[in-house]
N, C-alpha and C positions, 0 to 999 in steps of 0.2 A: 066673439067664437074664436078670435087670433088669439086673445089674451088666454082663453081656457085652453087652448093647445100648445101655447108655448109653456104654461104651466105644468101641462100635462108630460109634454115632451121634457121638462126639468126634473122632473120626479122620478121618469125613467130612467134617465142619465144617471143620476143620481143612485138609485136602485142596481144599476149594472155596476156602477162604480165599487158600491159596496161589496158585492157578488164577488168581483174581481178580486178585491183586498183579500176577502176572507179566505178566496181560493188560494192566492198568493201565500198566505199565512201558514194555511192547511199544507200547502205543498213544501214549504220551507222546514216547517216543524217533521214532517215525514221524512224528509232527508237527512235531516240531523241525527233523528231517531235511528236509522238504517245505519248511518254513521258510526254511532255508538256501539250498535249492536255488531257490526262487521271488526271494530276494533278490537273488542271483547272476545270474539271469536278468534282472533291472530292470536299463535303463539307467543309469549314473552320470550325476550331474550335475556331476562336478568329479574331477579326478585321473584318473589313469592305471588302464586295466584291468591286469587280471594278464596277459591275452596282450601286452597293448603294452609292461608292463616286460620281459616275457621277450624278446621282439621287440629291443627296444632293446638291452638285455643281449647279446642273440647277433650284435648289429651292430657293439658295442664289443669284443668279443671276436674276431669276423671282421678289424676294422679294426686289432687289436694284433696279430694272426698276421700280417694284411697286411703291416705296418710291420714287424714281425720279419721276414718272408722277403725284403723289399727291402732288407735289412741285413746286413752280416757282422760277427760277432763278431771283437774286436780286442783281444787280451789282452795288458797289458803288466807287466811282471815285473823286479822289480831284487834283486840277491841277492851278499851280501858273500860266497864261498867259503871264508874262512879260508885262507889260506895255499895255493893249487893248485899247487904245484910239482912239477914230474917230478923224476927221480931222476938227472940227468945234471949234471955241473957244468958250470957258464959262469965262465969263467977272467974276464969283465969285470963279473961280479957278485957280491956276497956272499950266494951261497945255499948255503954251506957247511952250514949247519945242517940243512937238507933234501937230505941225501945219506945213501944206506945206513951209510957210516961215520960221520955225521955226529949231531950232539948229540942231533937229535929220531928219530934211526934212521929216516930215511924211506927204508924198502925198498920195492920193487916191487908186493907184496902191499900193502903199506898205500895205496900211490899209486891202485891199481886199485879197492881199496875205496872211496878217496874219489870218486872219478870216478863208481862205480856208485851211491854215495848222493848226490851232486849232481844226477845223472841222475834219481833216485827222486824228488829235492824237485820239479824242473824238471817233471816228468810229473803229478807229483800235485796241483800249483796250478793245471794245466791243466784239468783236471777231465774234461770232455767230448775233449778233444785235448792241447795242450800251449801255452804263450803264441804269440802272432804275432811277439814281441819280448821279447827278455829282457838286460838290461844285467847284468854280473858286474864284479866288481873282486876283487883279490888273484888273478889268474891269471898264470902265469908267463910265457909264452910261447904262440907258433902249436902245437907241438907239442900241448900240453896239450888246446888246442881241439879240433885234429883227433881227438886219441884221446877225448875228451868225446863227439865229434858221430858218432865210428865205433866204438867198441868197447864202447857202453852201448846199451841201448834205446832210445837218441836217435836211432839211425841209421835208424831206421824212419819220423822225422820230419822229413827231408830239410833240416836246417838250413844254413845259410850262416855265417860269422863274419867278424868283422873286429876289429880291436886295436892298442892303442896300440903306440908305440915310445919310452916315456919313459926317463929318467934316473935312475929311481928305485934307490937304494943297493943294496937287496935284489933288484932286478929284476921287481917285479911291478906287473902292468898291468892296464888297464880294457880291456874286450872287449862286443861285443855279439855274440849270436845271432838270427838272424830268419829266418822262414818265407818263401821266395820267392815264395809264391802270394799271400802277404798283405801282402809290401812287396816294392816291387821297388827293390833298391840302386843307386844312383847314384854315390853316392862317400864318401870316410871322410878325414878329417884326424886327426893326432894335433897336440894344442894344446900348445904349453910354456907353462908360468905363469911368467912374470915376477915374482921374488920382491923384496922390500925388503930380504933379505938374501942376498947374492950367492951363500953358498956352500949356500944351500937344496938340496936336491935333492927331487924326489917326483914322484909319477905325474902324465903327461899328461892332460889332458882328451880324450876321444874324440868327436868330432863325425862324425856319420853321416847323411847325408840320402839321399830315396829318394822312390818315389812309391807312394802309396796306389790302392786299386781305384776311388776317386773321381776318379782323376787329379790330385787334389791332393798337393802336397808336403811332407813330413813331416821336419823335421829333429831330431836325437835327440842328448841330450848326455849321455854315461855320466861319472861322476865318483868319485875318491876323494881328498878333501880331505885335507890334511896331520893327521897324530895331534895327540892331547895331549901326545903323549910329552916330557916334560920340565916339564909344569905347562899347564894350562888358559888361564892369563894370559901366560904366556910365551911359547905357540905361538898366540896368538890374532892374531898380526898375519900368520902366513903363509895362515891360514884367509880373513883377511880381501883377501892380495892374490889366493888362488885366485878368491872371490867376485867380485872386481871383473874378475880376466880372463872368467869365463864371463859375468857381466852383460854385459860390452863384445862379447862374441861374441853374445848375444841380441839387443842392439840395434843391430848390423849387419845382421842377418838383418830385424829389423823396420824399419828404415831403405828396404828394398828393398820389403817387402810387409808392411805393417801390421797384415794378417790372417793373418800366419804360423801354421803350425802347429807348435807347438815342445814338446817333452818334455826337461826337464832331473831325471836321476835319478842317484842314488848314496849314497854312505856319506861325509855331508859332514861328519864327526866333529864335528859342532855341532848343539845342538836347535831347533826353529824359530823360539823367540824370542832367540838368539843374534844379535850384532850382524852375523856374516856371512851369515846366511840372510835377514836383514831388509835388507841392502845388496843380495842377489842378487835376491831378489823384487820389488825398486823398479825402474820401468823409467825412462828419461827424459821419457815422458810416462806420466800414470797409465793411459793404454788399453795402454800395453804394460809393464804389472804382470804378474809371474807368479803363478799360483797356485798355494798349495802344497796339495795333497792332503793331506797328513800335518800341518798346520800347527794344528790343534786338537786335542790329546789327549783333550778329553771326547766327541769324536765317534769317537774309534777304538774298534776289538773289543779291544784287549788293552793290556797295560801299558806296551809299547814293545816294541823292535826289538832292542835291546841290553842287557845287564845288567851293571852295573859296583860293586863293593862293595855289593851289595844294593840299588842304585838302577836301576830302570828306564830308560832314557833313547829319544830318537827319533832316532836319528843319522842312520837310512835315511829318505830323503825322495824324493818324485816332485814336480817343479813342471811346470804347463803354461800355456799360452797363452791368452789369453780367447777365441782363435776354437775352438781344439782342445777348449775344456771343454764345448762344446755339443754334442759327442759321446759325452760322458760318461755313464754309466749311474749314476743316483742310487744313493747308498749303496754303491758298488762297492768305493772304495777299502778296503783292508785289511791288516792285518798276519796274514801267514800263521803261524799258531801251532798248528799242529796236534800232537796229543800225540806222536807219536815224535818230534818235533823238539825235545822238552821233558824235561829232567829228572825224576825221580821227584821228589813233593811231600815238603819235610822236615819236621820237628816243626811249623815256623809254618806250614804249608801252601804255603810258597813254591817256586818253579821258576825254572830257567835255562835259558837254549838247552843244549843237549846238542851240545858242542862236541868238536873235534876232539883239541886237547890243551887241557889244564890245566898252563900251565907246559911243564914237558918231562914232562909224564906222559900217555901216549896212552890217549885216552878213546873211541876209535872212534867219536866224534861226526859231526856234520854241518857245524856252523858255529859261532861266537861272536855270530853275527847271523842273526835270523829276517828271511824273505825280505817285500818287501812286494810288492802288485799292485793292479791299477786294470783296471778293463772300459770298452770304448769301443764303439758300434754307429756303423759306416760305412756311409754308402748307397751302393748300387751306381748306378753312372754312367747317367743317362739314355739310352734308345736312340734 
């Protein structure tokens, strides 16, 4: 009996001790909570109250939302679509390779497949919609654009287009498609480049001008400078002539309006640090210099827009005037390098653009170039 009484006494003592410990913890916790409440209720001698911070943040959010509501998204894209030919023979051009019985076996099924793939890229790059304007190069003619805009899902976007009528030996041209509710077309011209080499033939520069929702004028140039065929150094004078021509066109606009809005985009077949590009961006006055949105490789989101012999290069670029730069969304210029546009990684982890042809072997890809894109915010006109 004594043993049982001792065990019972120990259990009772242990239970009482646990209860006292729990009561002590609860009392301390309550005191601390009351202290915190008391401190929060006391007036602050410096700094902002939590309520003040929340109010300020809410006001900032409202300001940002208001500014966004008063602006129109204006996405600009450029894309070298790699030999977008139709399947019909043009007797005045050397397009025989891209015929059903030609070296590339360019059949109607391959042609319409390429149209759909091009439309897929334009749609994907638009995300919430499609780009307001899109410059294209290596487009054969009007019929190709009619098919692209009316026989693919792009028909829902109500694009219009314009195209050059150049004297390229193969018959490829530069084009622009635009959404009529965001860009009111006023006119365009096909600017012939005067080459030092009198026998040189190449694509014309497409100049398009129109009106924005703000009432301002926007001048757009779509370019495809002469290639490096025959050697980079050997062909350099041709690109220098093209750069001088485009620079002259820009300067003529600046003389009329020093605050002109200009976009010059294209496949320049030179990198940002090459002579032709440096010639192009420097105006007759410093305030007329163009800003190359793809001029600093270190700020780009990808290795380049084109790959040749294992080396990435930035042949596709977009340059803008200082006044147009004020509408640029910070950090928006980018190379559109989605996985579906790239080949599978090789053993070294390297990728290339998933192109349509490799030599004369049909690869059923998209293009040997990646698109580039930049976003702008345009203010609605004041009522």
